[in-house]
C-alpha positions, -999 to +999 in steps of 0.1 A: -348+326-485-361+299-468-334+282-443-301+282-461-321+280-496-330+308-518-363+302-537-369+321-574-406+323-583-425+345-603-399+363-623-415+380-655-400+400-680-425+420-701-428+409-738-417+443-749-383+441-726-375+405-737-346+390-754-324+418-743-304+401-714-328+417-684-336+381-675-299+372-670-289+404-653-321+403-627-310+364-619-276+373-615-284+400-589-309+380-573-281+348-572-257+377-557-281+389-528-289+352-519-253+347-515-246+378-494-278+365-471-262+335-465-276+315-492-257+275-500-284+265-527-312+277-548-346+263-558-364+280-588-396+276-602-401+279-637-422+274-665-412+260-700-409+297-712-384+300-690-362+272-697-343+285-723-331+311-701-324+293-668-305+264-686-279+292-704-273+305-670-266+268-657-300+257-640-308+218-646-342+207-642-345+179-612-381+177-612-409+189-633-435+211-615-473+208-621-498+238-612-532+227-603-562+249-587-591+238-568-622+262-577-639+272-546 
């Protein structure tokens, strides 16, 4: 939670468990928990690989995100 928003990031389904509905179950449970904790909005950070699942669950892209790393 961040204020009144739930933030979903770094949710991974291992390859051998993909395409079995697990991602939908996990996201649904996270949504229920966030609502119980008082969230009124949700923010999701997703990779291209997850866009199909999240789109089916009703999420929409508001802004693309680019990851960057600065070597020490």
